N, CA, C and O atoms as a Tripos MOL2 file, in Angstrom:
@<TRIPOS>MOLECULE
protein
  208   207    52     0     0
PROTEIN
NO_CHARGES

@<TRIPOS>ATOM
      1 N        -200.4230    3.9640   10.8350 N.3       1 MET1
      2 CA       -201.2100    3.4920   11.9600 C.3       1 MET1
      3 C        -201.1850    1.9730   12.0490 C.2       1 MET1
      4 O        -201.2570    1.4210   13.1470 O.2       1 MET1
      5 N        -201.0840    1.2880   10.9100 N.am      2 ASP2
      6 CA       -201.0200   -0.1750   10.9560 C.3       2 ASP2
      7 C        -199.7760   -0.6570   11.6800 C.2       2 ASP2
      8 O        -199.8170   -1.6900   12.3480 O.2       2 ASP2
      9 N        -198.6770    0.0640   11.5630 N.am      3 LEU3
     10 CA       -197.4510   -0.3240   12.2580 C.3       3 LEU3
     11 C        -197.6710   -0.2910   13.7750 C.2       3 LEU3
     12 O        -197.2250   -1.1880   14.4900 O.2       3 LEU3
     13 N        -198.3490    0.7310   14.2540 N.am      4 VAL4
     14 CA       -198.6380    0.8310   15.6890 C.3       4 VAL4
     15 C        -199.5350   -0.3180   16.1210 C.2       4 VAL4
     16 O        -199.3180   -0.9060   17.1810 O.2       4 VAL4
     17 N        -200.5370   -0.6460   15.3190 N.am      5 ARG5
     18 CA       -201.4440   -1.7560   15.6500 C.3       5 ARG5
     19 C        -200.7030   -3.0870   15.6760 C.2       5 ARG5
     20 O        -200.9460   -3.9210   16.5480 O.2       5 ARG5
     21 N        -199.8050   -3.2830   14.7280 N.am      6 ILE6
     22 CA       -199.0460   -4.5430   14.6890 C.3       6 ILE6
     23 C        -198.1120   -4.6380   15.8830 C.2       6 ILE6
     24 O        -197.9760   -5.7120   16.4690 O.2       6 ILE6
     25 N        -197.4710   -3.5530   16.2530 N.am      7 LEU7
     26 CA       -196.6150   -3.5730   17.4410 C.3       7 LEU7
     27 C        -197.4350   -3.8550   18.7000 C.2       7 LEU7
     28 O        -197.0040   -4.6120   19.5700 O.2       7 LEU7
     29 N        -198.6090   -3.2490   18.7920 N.am      8 CYS8
     30 CA       -199.4930   -3.5350   19.9230 C.3       8 CYS8
     31 C        -199.9190   -4.9980   19.9140 C.2       8 CYS8
     32 O        -200.0220   -5.6280   20.9660 O.2       8 CYS8
     33 N        -200.1660   -5.5350   18.7170 N.am      9 ALA9
     34 CA       -200.5970   -6.9290   18.5940 C.3       9 ALA9
     35 C        -199.5070   -7.8930   19.0370 C.2       9 ALA9
     36 O        -199.8050   -8.9740   19.5470 O.2       9 ALA9
     37 N        -198.2640   -7.5190   18.8520 N.am     10 ILE10
     38 CA       -197.1690   -8.3960   19.2640 C.3      10 ILE10
     39 C        -197.0150   -8.3930   20.7860 C.2      10 ILE10
     40 O        -196.7970   -9.4430   21.3910 O.2      10 ILE10
     41 N        -197.1270   -7.2220   21.4010 N.am     11 PHE11
     42 CA       -196.9130   -7.1350   22.8460 C.3      11 PHE11
     43 C        -198.1840   -7.3890   23.6600 C.2      11 PHE11
     44 O        -198.1300   -8.0420   24.7020 O.2      11 PHE11
     45 N        -199.3170   -6.8810   23.1960 N.am     12 VAL12
     46 CA       -200.6060   -7.0660   23.8730 C.3      12 VAL12
     47 C        -201.6560   -7.3160   22.7860 C.2      12 VAL12
     48 O        -202.3030   -6.3760   22.3250 O.2      12 VAL12
     49 N        -201.8270   -8.5740   22.3760 N.am     13 PRO13
     50 CA       -202.7010   -8.8800   21.2360 C.3      13 PRO13
     51 C        -204.1140   -8.2970   21.3150 C.2      13 PRO13
     52 O        -204.5920   -7.7790   20.3060 O.2      13 PRO13
     53 N        -204.8070   -8.3530   22.4550 N.am     14 PRO14
     54 CA       -206.1580   -7.7780   22.4740 C.3      14 PRO14
     55 C        -206.1710   -6.2670   22.2130 C.2      14 PRO14
     56 O        -207.1420   -5.7480   21.6640 O.2      14 PRO14
     57 N        -205.1280   -5.5720   22.5920 N.am     15 LEU15
     58 CA       -205.0670   -4.1330   22.3400 C.3      15 LEU15
     59 C        -204.9930   -3.8400   20.8470 C.2      15 LEU15
     60 O        -205.6490   -2.9190   20.3620 O.2      15 LEU15
     61 N        -204.2070   -4.6090   20.1220 N.am     16 GLY16
     62 CA       -204.1320   -4.4280   18.6750 C.3      16 GLY16
     63 C        -205.4680   -4.6740   18.0010 C.2      16 GLY16
     64 O        -205.8440   -3.9470   17.0820 O.2      16 GLY16
     65 N        -206.1870   -5.6910   18.4480 N.am     17 VAL17
     66 CA       -207.5060   -5.9830   17.8800 C.3      17 VAL17
     67 C        -208.4990   -4.8920   18.2750 C.2      17 VAL17
     68 O        -209.3210   -4.4800   17.4570 O.2      17 VAL17
     69 N        -208.4310   -4.4270   19.5080 N.am     18 PHE18
     70 CA       -209.3280   -3.3650   19.9560 C.3      18 PHE18
     71 C        -209.1340   -2.0960   19.1310 C.2      18 PHE18
     72 O        -210.1110   -1.4460   18.7600 O.2      18 PHE18
     73 N        -207.8890   -1.7370   18.8410 N.am     19 LEU19
     74 CA       -207.6280   -0.5460   18.0380 C.3      19 LEU19
     75 C        -208.1800   -0.6950   16.6210 C.2      19 LEU19
     76 O        -208.5040    0.2980   15.9700 O.2      19 LEU19
     77 N        -208.2850   -1.9270   16.1490 N.am     20 GLN20
     78 CA       -208.7830   -2.1640   14.7910 C.3      20 GLN20
     79 C        -210.3080   -2.2370   14.7320 C.2      20 GLN20
     80 O        -210.9250   -1.5880   13.8870 O.2      20 GLN20
     81 N        -210.9180   -3.0200   15.6200 N.am     21 VAL21
     82 CA       -212.3580   -3.2900   15.5100 C.3      21 VAL21
     83 C        -213.1870   -2.8620   16.7130 C.2      21 VAL21
     84 O        -214.4150   -2.9080   16.6390 O.2      21 VAL21
     85 N        -212.5840   -2.4560   17.7980 N.am     22 GLY22
     86 CA       -213.3450   -2.0900   18.9950 C.3      22 GLY22
     87 C        -213.7800   -3.3270   19.7670 C.2      22 GLY22
     88 O        -213.1530   -4.3830   19.6790 O.2      22 GLY22
     89 N        -214.8670   -3.1790   20.5290 N.am     23 PHE23
     90 CA       -215.3540   -4.2750   21.3690 C.3      23 PHE23
     91 C        -216.2880   -5.1900   20.5990 C.2      23 PHE23
     92 O        -217.4380   -5.3750   21.0000 O.2      23 PHE23
     93 N        -215.8200   -5.7600   19.5090 N.am     24 GLY24
     94 CA       -216.6250   -6.6860   18.7160 C.3      24 GLY24
     95 C        -216.3310   -8.1250   19.0840 C.2      24 GLY24
     96 O        -215.6200   -8.4070   20.0490 O.2      24 GLY24
     97 N        -216.8860   -9.0190   18.3040 N.am     25 ALA25
     98 CA       -216.6790  -10.4470   18.5430 C.3      25 ALA25
     99 C        -215.2130  -10.8260   18.3690 C.2      25 ALA25
    100 O        -214.7030  -11.6820   19.0910 O.2      25 ALA25
    101 N        -214.5290  -10.1880   17.4060 N.am     26 ASP26
    102 CA       -213.1130  -10.4960   17.1940 C.3      26 ASP26
    103 C        -212.2700  -10.1590   18.4130 C.2      26 ASP26
    104 O        -211.2990  -10.8550   18.7100 O.2      26 ASP26
    105 N        -212.6330   -9.0960   19.1210 N.am     27 PHE27
    106 CA       -211.9100   -8.7260   20.3420 C.3      27 PHE27
    107 C        -212.0320   -9.8180   21.3970 C.2      27 PHE27
    108 O        -211.0420  -10.2060   22.0160 O.2      27 PHE27
    109 N        -213.2510  -10.3110   21.6000 N.am     28 TRP28
    110 CA       -213.4640  -11.3280   22.6320 C.3      28 TRP28
    111 C        -212.8370  -12.6680   22.2400 C.2      28 TRP28
    112 O        -212.3440  -13.3990   23.0990 O.2      28 TRP28
    113 N        -212.8560  -12.9830   20.9640 N.am     29 ILE29
    114 CA       -212.1760  -14.1940   20.4960 C.3      29 ILE29
    115 C        -210.6840  -14.0790   20.7600 C.2      29 ILE29
    116 O        -210.0420  -15.0470   21.1660 O.2      29 ILE29
    117 N        -210.1330  -12.8890   20.5270 N.am     30 ASN30
    118 CA       -208.7130  -12.6920   20.7570 C.3      30 ASN30
    119 C        -208.3670  -12.7800   22.2390 C.2      30 ASN30
    120 O        -207.3150  -13.3130   22.5920 O.2      30 ASN30
    121 N        -209.2220  -12.2740   23.1010 N.am     31 ILE31
    122 CA       -209.0070  -12.4170   24.5530 C.3      31 ILE31
    123 C        -208.9160  -13.8930   24.9080 C.2      31 ILE31
    124 O        -208.0100  -14.3070   25.6310 O.2      31 ILE31
    125 N        -209.8510  -14.6850   24.4010 N.am     32 LEU32
    126 CA       -209.8790  -16.1180   24.6860 C.3      32 LEU32
    127 C        -208.6140  -16.8040   24.1580 C.2      32 LEU32
    128 O        -207.9930  -17.5970   24.8640 O.2      32 LEU32
    129 N        -208.2390  -16.4950   22.9190 N.am     33 LEU33
    130 CA       -207.0380  -17.1110   22.3400 C.3      33 LEU33
    131 C        -205.7810  -16.7050   23.1010 C.2      33 LEU33
    132 O        -204.8750  -17.5190   23.2810 O.2      33 LEU33
    133 N        -205.7200  -15.4710   23.5420 N.am     34 THR34
    134 CA       -204.5510  -15.0180   24.2970 C.3      34 THR34
    135 C        -204.4790  -15.7180   25.6490 C.2      34 THR34
    136 O        -203.3880  -16.0460   26.1170 O.2      34 THR34
    137 N        -205.6160  -15.9490   26.2750 N.am     35 LEU35
    138 CA       -205.6190  -16.6680   27.5460 C.3      35 LEU35
    139 C        -205.2400  -18.1370   27.3690 C.2      35 LEU35
    140 O        -204.6070  -18.7270   28.2450 O.2      35 LEU35
    141 N        -205.6250  -18.7220   26.2450 N.am     36 LEU36
    142 CA       -205.3030  -20.1260   25.9870 C.3      36 LEU36
    143 C        -203.8480  -20.3110   25.5620 C.2      36 LEU36
    144 O        -203.2570  -21.3680   25.7860 O.2      36 LEU36
    145 N        -203.2890  -19.3000   24.9610 N.am     37 GLY37
    146 CA       -201.8930  -19.3590   24.5220 C.3      37 GLY37
    147 C        -201.5150  -18.0400   23.8880 C.2      37 GLY37
    148 O        -202.2620  -17.5080   23.0670 O.2      37 GLY37
    149 N        -200.3950  -17.5210   24.2470 N.am     38 TYR38
    150 CA       -200.0000  -16.1910   23.7870 C.3      38 TYR38
    151 C        -199.8180  -16.1360   22.2750 C.2      38 TYR38
    152 O        -200.2360  -15.1700   21.6370 O.2      38 TYR38
    153 N        -199.2010  -17.1560   21.6960 N.am     39 ILE39
    154 CA       -198.9280  -17.1800   20.2490 C.3      39 ILE39
    155 C        -200.2170  -17.1910   19.4220 C.2      39 ILE39
    156 O        -200.3010  -16.4370   18.4530 O.2      39 ILE39
    157 N        -201.2240  -18.0050   19.7520 N.am     40 PRO40
    158 CA       -202.4710  -17.9330   18.9750 C.3      40 PRO40
    159 C        -203.1170  -16.5450   19.0350 C.2      40 PRO40
    160 O        -203.7220  -16.1040   18.0580 O.2      40 PRO40
    161 N        -202.9970  -15.8670   20.1540 N.am     41 GLY41
    162 CA       -203.5250  -14.5120   20.2670 C.3      41 GLY41
    163 C        -202.8110  -13.5470   19.3410 C.2      41 GLY41
    164 O        -203.4400  -12.6830   18.7310 O.2      41 GLY41
    165 N        -201.4930  -13.6920   19.2350 N.am     42 ILE42
    166 CA       -200.7090  -12.8340   18.3430 C.3      42 ILE42
    167 C        -201.0810  -13.1030   16.8880 C.2      42 ILE42
    168 O        -201.2930  -12.1700   16.1140 O.2      42 ILE42
    169 N        -201.1600  -14.3700   16.5230 N.am     43 VAL43
    170 CA       -201.4860  -14.7340   15.1350 C.3      43 VAL43
    171 C        -202.8650  -14.2010   14.7640 C.2      43 VAL43
    172 O        -203.0430  -13.6400   13.6830 O.2      43 VAL43
    173 N        -203.8340  -14.3710   15.6480 N.am     44 HIS44
    174 CA       -205.1890  -13.8880   15.3750 C.3      44 HIS44
    175 C        -205.1980  -12.3620   15.2610 C.2      44 HIS44
    176 O        -205.8450  -11.8170   14.3670 O.2      44 HIS44
    177 N        -204.5010  -11.6790   16.1400 N.am     45 ALA45
    178 CA       -204.4810  -10.2200   16.1100 C.3      45 ALA45
    179 C        -203.8630   -9.7010   14.8110 C.2      45 ALA45
    180 O        -204.3980   -8.7800   14.1940 O.2      45 ALA45
    181 N        -202.7570  -10.2810   14.4010 N.am     46 ILE46
    182 CA       -202.1170   -9.8350   13.1620 C.3      46 ILE46
    183 C        -203.0050  -10.1560   11.9650 C.2      46 ILE46
    184 O        -203.0700   -9.3710   11.0190 O.2      46 ILE46
    185 N        -203.6850  -11.2900   11.9910 N.am     47 TRP47
    186 CA       -204.6070  -11.6350   10.9180 C.3      47 TRP47
    187 C        -205.7570  -10.6320   10.8160 C.2      47 TRP47
    188 O        -206.1360  -10.2260    9.7180 O.2      47 TRP47
    189 N        -206.3110  -10.2350   11.9670 N.am     48 ILE48
    190 CA       -207.4050   -9.2580   11.9800 C.3      48 ILE48
    191 C        -206.9230   -7.9110   11.4340 C.2      48 ILE48
    192 O        -207.6240   -7.2710   10.6510 O.2      48 ILE48
    193 N        -205.7380   -7.4870   11.8440 N.am     49 ILE49
    194 CA       -205.2050   -6.2010   11.3920 C.3      49 ILE49
    195 C        -204.9050   -6.2390    9.8960 C.2      49 ILE49
    196 O        -205.1940   -5.2790    9.1820 O.2      49 ILE49
    197 N        -204.3360   -7.3230    9.4250 N.am     50 ALA50
    198 CA       -203.9680   -7.4130    8.0030 C.3      50 ALA50
    199 C        -205.1950   -7.5740    7.1090 C.2      50 ALA50
    200 O        -205.1720   -7.1690    5.9470 O.2      50 ALA50
    201 N        -206.2590   -8.1580    7.6400 N.am     51 ARG51
    202 CA       -207.4620   -8.4120    6.8610 C.3      51 ARG51
    203 C        -208.2000   -7.1290    6.5030 C.2      51 ARG51
    204 O        -208.7950   -7.0440    5.4280 O.2      51 ARG51
    205 N        -208.1740   -6.1480    7.3640 N.am     52 LYS52
    206 CA       -208.9770   -4.9370    7.1500 C.3      52 LYS52
    207 C        -208.1510   -3.8050    6.6300 C.2      52 LYS52
    208 O        -208.6740   -2.7150    6.3970 O.2      52 LYS52
@<TRIPOS>BOND
     1     1     2 1
     2     2     3 1
     3     3     4 2
     4     3     5 am
     5     5     6 1
     6     6     7 1
     7     7     8 2
     8     7     9 am
     9     9    10 1
    10    10    11 1
    11    11    12 2
    12    11    13 am
    13    13    14 1
    14    14    15 1
    15    15    16 2
    16    15    17 am
    17    17    18 1
    18    18    19 1
    19    19    20 2
    20    19    21 am
    21    21    22 1
    22    22    23 1
    23    23    24 2
    24    23    25 am
    25    25    26 1
    26    26    27 1
    27    27    28 2
    28    27    29 am
    29    29    30 1
    30    30    31 1
    31    31    32 2
    32    31    33 am
    33    33    34 1
    34    34    35 1
    35    35    36 2
    36    35    37 am
    37    37    38 1
    38    38    39 1
    39    39    40 2
    40    39    41 am
    41    41    42 1
    42    42    43 1
    43    43    44 2
    44    43    45 am
    45    45    46 1
    46    46    47 1
    47    47    48 2
    48    47    49 am
    49    49    50 1
    50    50    51 1
    51    51    52 2
    52    51    53 am
    53    53    54 1
    54    54    55 1
    55    55    56 2
    56    55    57 am
    57    57    58 1
    58    58    59 1
    59    59    60 2
    60    59    61 am
    61    61    62 1
    62    62    63 1
    63    63    64 2
    64    63    65 am
    65    65    66 1
    66    66    67 1
    67    67    68 2
    68    67    69 am
    69    69    70 1
    70    70    71 1
    71    71    72 2
    72    71    73 am
    73    73    74 1
    74    74    75 1
    75    75    76 2
    76    75    77 am
    77    77    78 1
    78    78    79 1
    79    79    80 2
    80    79    81 am
    81    81    82 1
    82    82    83 1
    83    83    84 2
    84    83    85 am
    85    85    86 1
    86    86    87 1
    87    87    88 2
    88    87    89 am
    89    89    90 1
    90    90    91 1
    91    91    92 2
    92    91    93 am
    93    93    94 1
    94    94    95 1
    95    95    96 2
    96    95    97 am
    97    97    98 1
    98    98    99 1
    99    99   100 2
   100    99   101 am
   101   101   102 1
   102   102   103 1
   103   103   104 2
   104   103   105 am
   105   105   106 1
   106   106   107 1
   107   107   108 2
   108   107   109 am
   109   109   110 1
   110   110   111 1
   111   111   112 2
   112   111   113 am
   113   113   114 1
   114   114   115 1
   115   115   116 2
   116   115   117 am
   117   117   118 1
   118   118   119 1
   119   119   120 2
   120   119   121 am
   121   121   122 1
   122   122   123 1
   123   123   124 2
   124   123   125 am
   125   125   126 1
   126   126   127 1
   127   127   128 2
   128   127   129 am
   129   129   130 1
   130   130   131 1
   131   131   132 2
   132   131   133 am
   133   133   134 1
   134   134   135 1
   135   135   136 2
   136   135   137 am
   137   137   138 1
   138   138   139 1
   139   139   140 2
   140   139   141 am
   141   141   142 1
   142   142   143 1
   143   143   144 2
   144   143   145 am
   145   145   146 1
   146   146   147 1
   147   147   148 2
   148   147   149 am
   149   149   150 1
   150   150   151 1
   151   151   152 2
   152   151   153 am
   153   153   154 1
   154   154   155 1
   155   155   156 2
   156   155   157 am
   157   157   158 1
   158   158   159 1
   159   159   160 2
   160   159   161 am
   161   161   162 1
   162   162   163 1
   163   163   164 2
   164   163   165 am
   165   165   166 1
   166   166   167 1
   167   167   168 2
   168   167   169 am
   169   169   170 1
   170   170   171 1
   171   171   172 2
   172   171   173 am
   173   173   174 1
   174   174   175 1
   175   175   176 2
   176   175   177 am
   177   177   178 1
   178   178   179 1
   179   179   180 2
   180   179   181 am
   181   181   182 1
   182   182   183 1
   183   183   184 2
   184   183   185 am
   185   185   186 1
   186   186   187 1
   187   187   188 2
   188   187   189 am
   189   189   190 1
   190   190   191 1
   191   191   192 2
   192   191   193 am
   193   193   194 1
   194   194   195 1
   195   195   196 2
   196   195   197 am
   197   197   198 1
   198   198   199 1
   199   199   200 2
   200   199   201 am
   201   201   202 1
   202   202   203 1
   203   203   204 2
   204   203   205 am
   205   205   206 1
   206   206   207 1
   207   207   208 2
@<TRIPOS>SUBSTRUCTURE
     1 MET1         2 RESIDUE 1 A MET
     2 ASP2         6 RESIDUE 1 A ASP
     3 LEU3        10 RESIDUE 1 A LEU
     4 VAL4        14 RESIDUE 1 A VAL
     5 ARG5        18 RESIDUE 1 A ARG
     6 ILE6        22 RESIDUE 1 A ILE
     7 LEU7        26 RESIDUE 1 A LEU
     8 CYS8        30 RESIDUE 1 A CYS
     9 ALA9        34 RESIDUE 1 A ALA
    10 ILE10       38 RESIDUE 1 A ILE
    11 PHE11       42 RESIDUE 1 A PHE
    12 VAL12       46 RESIDUE 1 A VAL
    13 PRO13       50 RESIDUE 1 A PRO
    14 PRO14       54 RESIDUE 1 A PRO
    15 LEU15       58 RESIDUE 1 A LEU
    16 GLY16       62 RESIDUE 1 A GLY
    17 VAL17       66 RESIDUE 1 A VAL
    18 PHE18       70 RESIDUE 1 A PHE
    19 LEU19       74 RESIDUE 1 A LEU
    20 GLN20       78 RESIDUE 1 A GLN
    21 VAL21       82 RESIDUE 1 A VAL
    22 GLY22       86 RESIDUE 1 A GLY
    23 PHE23       90 RESIDUE 1 A PHE
    24 GLY24       94 RESIDUE 1 A GLY
    25 ALA25       98 RESIDUE 1 A ALA
    26 ASP26      102 RESIDUE 1 A ASP
    27 PHE27      106 RESIDUE 1 A PHE
    28 TRP28      110 RESIDUE 1 A TRP
    29 ILE29      114 RESIDUE 1 A ILE
    30 ASN30      118 RESIDUE 1 A ASN
    31 ILE31      122 RESIDUE 1 A ILE
    32 LEU32      126 RESIDUE 1 A LEU
    33 LEU33      130 RESIDUE 1 A LEU
    34 THR34      134 RESIDUE 1 A THR
    35 LEU35      138 RESIDUE 1 A LEU
    36 LEU36      142 RESIDUE 1 A LEU
    37 GLY37      146 RESIDUE 1 A GLY
    38 TYR38      150 RESIDUE 1 A TYR
    39 ILE39      154 RESIDUE 1 A ILE
    40 PRO40      158 RESIDUE 1 A PRO
    41 GLY41      162 RESIDUE 1 A GLY
    42 ILE42      166 RESIDUE 1 A ILE
    43 VAL43      170 RESIDUE 1 A VAL
    44 HIS44      174 RESIDUE 1 A HIS
    45 ALA45      178 RESIDUE 1 A ALA
    46 ILE46      182 RESIDUE 1 A ILE
    47 TRP47      186 RESIDUE 1 A TRP
    48 ILE48      190 RESIDUE 1 A ILE
    49 ILE49      194 RESIDUE 1 A ILE
    50 ALA50      198 RESIDUE 1 A ALA
    51 ARG51      202 RESIDUE 1 A ARG
    52 LYS52      206 RESIDUE 1 A LYS
């Protein structure tokens, strides 16, 4: 399942975070980072997935 989350995080970072934590603070932070720059959103999403 982590492989699916990581693939989602690469293509749609908020989706990968949502699959991991749901509608928590990390999800909204990832939305903001993705809007500010695609790469920071990817890095944050992969970090969230790898952390848990």
